[in-house]
N, C-alpha and C positions, 0 to 999 in steps of 0.2 A: 142674738139668737144663742152667735157658738159656745157663751160663756154659762148656758143654760140646758144643753149637749152632755156634759161630761158630769155634769152634778147628776144628770138624768142616767146614765149609764152606769154610775156609781151604784146609784139608788135602784136599782135594776139588780145588779151585782147582787147589795143585800139581799136584795129579795129574793133570789135563785140559790144564796146559800141556806139564807135560813127557813129556804123548801128544806133544803139537804141536811139541813140537820134536821125539822122534824119529821123529817122521814126514818131516817136511825131512832130519833127518840121513838115512834110507832115501832118499827121495826128491829129494836134492841136486841128480845131476844134470840128471832131467827140469827143475830148476827155470833151473840153470846153461846145460845147452845151448837152452833156449827163450828166454832171458833175452839167450847169444850171438846166437841165428842172428837175432832179433829186432833188437838191437842194431848186429849186423854189417850184414843189410840196408839199415836206416835210414840207417847212416854211409855206405855204395859210396849211398845216395843221394842225400842231401845234396850230399857229395862231386859226384858229377855233376852236380847239379842247376847251371845258368850261372847264374855273380853279375847283380844286377839291380842300375844305381844310379837312383836318385830324385833329378830337381830341379825345382825351382815355381821360380816368375814369382811376382811380389803386385804387381798393376795396382791403384791408388788411383782413385776415382773423384771429379776436379775439378769443384766445381759450378760455374756460373755466377760469370762475374766482376764481368761487370756486373748490378746489381741488378731482379728479375723486376717493382718495380712501373714501371723505364724502358722495362725491353724485357720485354712477357709474353711464356712461352715459346707456345709453338704445337703443341707435341704433350702429348696425356694419359697416355703411358705412363709408367709408369716407369720406374726405372734397373734395378731388376728382371726389370720386363717385359721393357723392352727385349736387356737381356744371356739371360733366358730363349733370347729369338728367334734371337741371334746363335749362342748354341751351337747351336743345333737347328743352325743354318745353319754354321759352321766344322767341325761335327760331321760335318757329309754326308758320304760314297762321294766324292761328286765334289770335295769340297774337301781329302778329304786326300790322293784322290790326285793334285792340285797339292800340297801337302805333298813328298810321299813324290818326287816329281820336283823338288820346289825344292830338297831335302835331300839325294837322292840313297840314303834307307837304305832296305831292302831291296830293296837291286837285282841280285841274283845273280836266278838264272837258276827254282829252286827259287820264291821269293818272286814273281815274276814271271806264275810258270803260278798259283797261286794267291794270285791279288792278294785276291780276296772275305773269305778265310781273314787275308789281311794287316790289312786295312783294318777286320775285328772285332776282332785282337788290337790297334789303334792303338787304336779305339774303346777296349775296356777299358783301355787303360795312361792314359787323360789322365782327369783329374782336376779339372772345374771345381767351387771352393766358395765359398764367402762366407765371408768372415776375421773381420770385423765389422761386424755389421748397423748401428751407431751408431743403437738405438732403432728409429726408423719407416724411417731414409734407409740405405740403402747406401752402407760405404764404401768399402767395398775388397774385391777375390777373389783368390784367387790358383788358378794352371794349372799341374797339379802332373803330371808325366811320370815314367812308369819303364821303365827302358829295359835293353840286355844290355850297352851300352859306360855310359863315364863320360861319352864329349861326345856321345852322342846322347843322351843322360838333358836335357843342358845345351842341344844344339839344338832337337827340340822346345816344348817352354816358350818360347823367346825368339818361335820364331816362331808360334808360335802364339795371341802376347800381339802381336805385331805384326800378324796375322789380323785378330784381334776388337778392335784398336783402327781397322785401316782400315774395316772393316766396320759398327762403329758411326757412324765419322762419316759413310759413306755413309748408315748408315740414318736418322745426324738429319739431313743435307742433302735427301735424297730427302723423309721427311717435312715440314720445310720447304717443299721444294720445291713440293712435291707440295699442299699445304696453301694455300700463296701461289698456286698454276694454277687451285685449283679455287676459289678469293676471285677474280681474276682472270675466270675467268668467269661465276661470278655474278655480279659487278658490272658488264662487257659485255650481262647478260642483264640485271640492272635500269636501265639507263642503256639501252639501249631502249626498254625502255618508260614510263622515265620521260622519253624524246625524243619517244614516242609520246603517251603522255599533253599534258604540253608544247605539242606542234603541233594534238593537239585541242578543249585550251583556248585557244590561239593562234586556232582558228579560231574558234570558238565567240565569241572575245573582238571577233573584227573582222568577225564574220556579223551579233552580235546587240551590237553596241557598247551600241547604248543600251539595252540591256534590261540591262547590267550592274548593279551594284549601287553601280559607284563613277560611275555616271550618274545617279545619287536625285539631288545638289544642283542638278546641274546642269538636270538637269527642273524642279526647284524651282525656281532661280535663272529659266527661263526662263518656268516660269509666271508668273514674278510681273510681269517686264517687255513680256510678252506683254497680258498682262491690264491693264497701266498705257497700253501702245500703244492696245489697245485703247478704253481709256473714256477717252483722250487723244483719240481718232478718231470717238467718239459725239459730246464735248463740238465737236468744231470742228464734224462736220455739224451739231449742234441749233445751234448758232454763226451758219453758213452759213447757216442755214433760218431764222435771225431777220434774219437783215442783209438774204434776200433778199425776206419777204414787205416788210421795211419799203423796198426800193427800190419792190418793186409798186406799196405807200400812196404812193409819191410820183408816180409816173409818171401815177394814178389823180391824185390831186390838183393836180397842176402841168401848166404847158402847157410842156412843153420843149424843142418843137420847131422849129426857127430856120427859117422859108422864104424865100429873098432878096428874091421877089416880092414879098410882103406887110413885109415889114425897112426895105424903101423907105421916104423920107417921108412919102411920098404914101398909102404902106395904112398905116402903124404911127400915125399922125394927131397925136403930138406924143412929143417925145425922152422924155415918164417912162416911155409901156408900151415902150420901148425899153431903159429901164431895168431897168424888170422882170421881161423877158424873159430879160434878163443877169444879177437876182440869182438868179431859178428856177433857171440853165442851173448857177452858180454853187452854190446851195444842196442840190442834186441830187449837186453833184460832190464836198462837201464833207460832204453824208449819206453819199455811198455809201463814202468815204474813214475817216472817224471816227464813224458813229454818227449816231444824233438825239441823244444826250447831251455829245454833245464844246461848246462853251463856241463856237469859231468858229462849227459850225449852227446854234447858237442865235442868237447874232449875226444871222446873215446871216438867218435865219429873222424876227428882229424887224424890219430892216431893209426885207425883202419885205414884211410889215405895215405898215410906215409908208406904202413907197411908196404899197401899194395905199389905205391909207386919203385918201392925200393926192388922188389921182386923183380919187378917187369924192367928196371935196368941192369940186374944179376942175369936175369934172364936173354939179354940182349947180348952183352958181355959175353958170357957162357953157359950156347944151346945147347938143350935139355937131350941125352941121348934117348936113341929112338927104343924104346919099353914096349912089350908083348902087350898085347892088348887085354885088357883086364874087361873081367864080364859088366853089362852097363850097370850100372850105379839106381839104386830108386830114385824117387825122386823127394829134390830136400824139404826137411820140415825141420820146425823147431815144438818142443816140445812144450817150454816155457811159457813161447807166444802161443801158439793153440789155448792153452790152461787161461792163458788172460782174454783169449779173445770168447772164448765160450762161458768167462766169466762176465766179462760184457754182456754177451747177450744174454744168458738168463738174470741180469739187470736192470735191464734194456723192456724185456715181457715182464720181468714184478712193477717195473713205475709203470710201463703200459695197462695191467693190471688196475692199480694202485689210482692212475686216472681216472681211468672210467669208477671207481669209486668213488671218488672226488669229483668226479663231475655230477655222477647222480647225488649226491651230497651236497650239493651246491644248489641242481637242480627241485632239490628236495624247501630247500630250505625259500627260497628263492619262491615255490610256491605259498608255502606257507607267508610270506611276506604278504603277497599278492591277493591272496585270502582275507591279510589282517583286519582291512577298513570293513566287510561286510560283518567279520564275526563280530568283531568292532560292535558295530552298532549293533546286534542281534544281543548280546552282554549288557551294552548300554541299556537296552530295556528292560532287563534281569535285574541289572543293579536297580534300577530304578523307581520296579517295582519293590523290591527287595529294599531297599532304603526308606522307602517310605513307610512300609508295612512295619521296618523298624522304629521308624519315626511313628508311627502311631504307636508302637507298642511300650514304647519310652513313657509316653501321654497319661495315656492306661495308668504306668507305674507311677507315674507321679501322683494321678487321682485317687488311686488304690492307700498310697501310703498316708498321702491327707487325709481319705476317709477312714483309714485307720486308727490316724491319730484324732481325728473327731470323734471318733469311737468314742476310744480312752478317756475324752478329754469328756464325754458328756456318760460316762459309764464312773469317771471318780465326782460326779455332777461342778465339773470348772466349765460347764456352756451355762445356755440358757436358760433360767431355770425359774418355778416361779418360785415366790418366798411368803409365808402368811405374814403381813403384818401387823395388823389389826385380829388377835380373835373374839369371835363375837360370845359379848357373858349375860348372862340369866337378867334382862329388862327387870326393872324397880316397878314403872307402871304398865297399863296397858299401852298398845297403839291403839286401837278399835276399841269400839267405837265410841264416836266424840259424844254421851248425849245431851253436854247444852249446847250442839250445834244441831242436835236430831231435837230439843226443843225448841231451841229462838225458831228452826223454819216452820217447823209447825204449828207456832203460835201464828207467825206473819201468816203462813197458809190458809188459816182456819181464818185470818180477819179478813184477809182477802176472798175464800170463798162463802163465812156468812154477808159479808159488805155486798157480794154479787146476788145471790139469795134475796138478799131484802128487796133491792131493786129492780129482782125480775116476783117477789112477790106483790111490790107497790106498783107495778105499775102492771098483774093484771086484774087488782080489785078496784073493782069500779066503784065502793065507797067515796062519797062527794066529803072533803075534809075543810073546804075554806068556802066562806062563804064568794072569794073569787068566781069558785068552777061552779058555786050553786046557780051565778049569772052570767056565767058563759052558757050553762046547759039550756035555762030560763029562759034569756034574753032579756031576763027584767033584776032588777037592783033589788038587795036581800035590804030586809029593814032592820033587823037585831038577828043575832046569833043565843043560844038557849046555849048554854056547856054544860059537859058530865059532870053529874052530880055524883058522888063514889060516896054510899055510908064506910060506917067504919067496919063493917061486917064485908062487906064486898068486898075492902080492903085484905082484909084478914085473908077470906076466902085467896083473896088473886096471888097475895105470898104465898100458901101455901101449897097456888099450882105450880107458882113461880120456882119456888122448892122443889116440886115432886118432880117439877121437866127437869132440874137441873140435876139432881140425884139419879133421875133416869137415863140425864144424858151421859153424864159421869159414868156410870155403869156398863150403857150400852157403845161406849168409845171403849171401856178396858175388854168389853167382852170382844170388837171388833178388831183391840189390838191384839188378844189372845190367841185369834186367830188364824190372823194376817202374821203375827210369829211362828203360831204350827206351820202354817205352811210353809210358811219360808224356811222353818228347819225342815221339813222333809222333803222340798225341795233342791236342798242342799246347797 
């Protein structure tokens, strides 16, 4: 039983397949006519479509020739970002209008009247795409254009490439010059602030020159010198006071006054008295000049004492005669000693006055040293601001010099630039449409559409075509089937009808294709 089932299934499949072929045989004209009309219409559309030519220009991104370590770039945008910006600019309606004027494209009256549609069509026809990204760096890109003539297809990409290269140079120059101008403005403002700070520091240093930290050593040295001068002046005053006291003591112990009347021989009494007075005057002079410890002073003092002792011994041996009373003498005085004392007094007064001045200067320098830490802290804050401002100025100056170098590099076309690697050439064959593909696709589509239409017609047709259908409908078996008998005249009539239907189908397909192509050209 299991061996009979595959044979029964195979028989059923063969019956079904034969049934399908029988349907296609009966409905073949539906398939043929549907395929013909679609194929002819598509063929007419394909023939009427204008030839499109495509050409492309490849632009190479030439890197900067000078290493970045020597001349760093002032721009932070990448080539891809810059290319995107340039693309938006060159694809703008304004730039495309300039391109149309320069190339003379679409110069007919219809294009002039509908210029916006022409611009939109031109934007759709231009493609800008990356050729090779080269990892993280963009290395090249292409500009492609699809036009209706071969010359137009080659002209537009080359013109667009020139525009992009020019815009790239302008963009880099504007970027570098803008950076340099910004740095120049910042540099000038910082320079003004720096000059104001320098002027303020100069004014403070000139006004408070004695309070500056640099004056500390000067104050210390001045204090040491003034204190030494003060000690020296005090010592000099002390010596002058001692000498004055000595001279005053000398005036009290000796008679140093010389009276001309008394100095006469009758008044002096003897030559020894006159010699005593001379020795006393000499002793006063030597004492005022050298001091009491000098050898000459001691020698004069010894001679005076010996002479006085000799006079005293002679007076004991020979008593002096009684003399008549003489007028009272004036107090004894020595002009030399008095002048020396006056000079010492004047010196003491001068040194005392000098000591007051020295003490005032010592107090002045001491107060400056006491204020030194506070003023030094204030100056440290000002100097810290000045140093920070100066460092910022130097940093801006370095950046400005780098920006100027990069601007010069860009102006000499030594920086990163776009270079045309392959220019667009005039194409020899159309790029589109591919009419063979159009015909093949329309043929396959017509077959599928005709087959579908034949199936639909078969399913909606209530006619009985086989004995099996009649038996299933009537419920009884069919005894015999009578085939359709076609006469030669009927055959010729059927052939003529078929040829007429085919001709009408071809014409209909051509009309449909013409209308479709016309509508397509009107819509753009």
